N, C-alpha and C positions, 0 to 999 in steps of 0.2 A: 564245528558242527555241520554235519551233512544232511540236515533234515529237509533242506529244500530240494534234494535230489530224489527222483522218483525211484521205487525199488528196482533194482536190476533186473529181476524177472519180468517187468512191464516194458523193458527196452527191446527193440528189435534186434534179431540176431546180427551180430556185427560181421561184415564181409571184408572190411578194410584191414589188411595186415597190421599197419601201424596202430591202428585203433585197437585191435585186439591185444596188441603188445602193450599199449598204454593202459588200457582197462585192467590187465593183469598185473601191471606194475605197482610199486609202493605209491604211485602218483595217480592211480586209477581214479579216485574221487576228484582230484584237482582237473583231471582230463575230462571226466564226464561233466563237471560244472562248466568248464570251457567250451565244450562241444554242445551243450544246451544253450549257452549264451550266443555262440556263433549261429547256430540253427535259428534262434529266435530274431536275430538282427541282420541276418544275411540278405533278405530281400530289400531292405532299406539301404544296403551298402554301407552301413555305418558301424559294422561290428568291430572294427579295429578300434574304434573310440570306445563303443559301449562295453567292449569285453576286455579292456586293458588290464583291469585288476585281475581278472581270471587268467589272462595270459601271463602275466607276472607271477602269479601264484604257482602257475604250472611250471613256468620257467625255473623259479626257485626250487621247487620239489625236485625237478629234473636235475638241477646241479647238485642238490644235496645227496641225491641217490645215484649220480653219476650216469645217468641214462643217455647223455650225449645229444639231447635235442637242442639245446641252447648253449651257447658260448658267453661267458662273462668276461668283460674287459675290467680289470681292476675289482676291488672288493670293498669299495667305500660306502656301500649301502645305497648308492644312487641308483634307482631303478632304470634311468636312462640308459645305462651302460649295458643292458641286456640285448643281445642281437640274436636273431635266427641263424643258426650255422648253415652255411651253404658252401658248395663246391666253388673254387676259384675259377674264374674264366680262363680260357686257353691263352697261353702267354706268347705265342708266335704263330705265323701264317700256317706252318705246318700242322700245329695243334688245331687251329681253326678248321683246316681242310679236313683232318681226320674226325673231328667233331660233327662235320657236315657229311661225312661218309664218302668223301671224295678221294 
């Protein structure tokens, strides 16, 4: 049930490329609900805790639809195994120097 979401016509025009992609994806409503929660709790700095359920819902939808936003380790149903995908750090001094533009 998405009745807690405002009509899309009332939302500001999106400028963030990832946000546009997510809103147009099969997970658009999951993303909108997550984004509203983060916006609501960002000032207090507690959005990670307050928006945990929305983050998990978005991650599961992303996995189901192979959007590549989240990687899951194992499939035992334990939500603690979901992590945000990120690049691996440089592995040697040459890679570190290259990353710094030297």
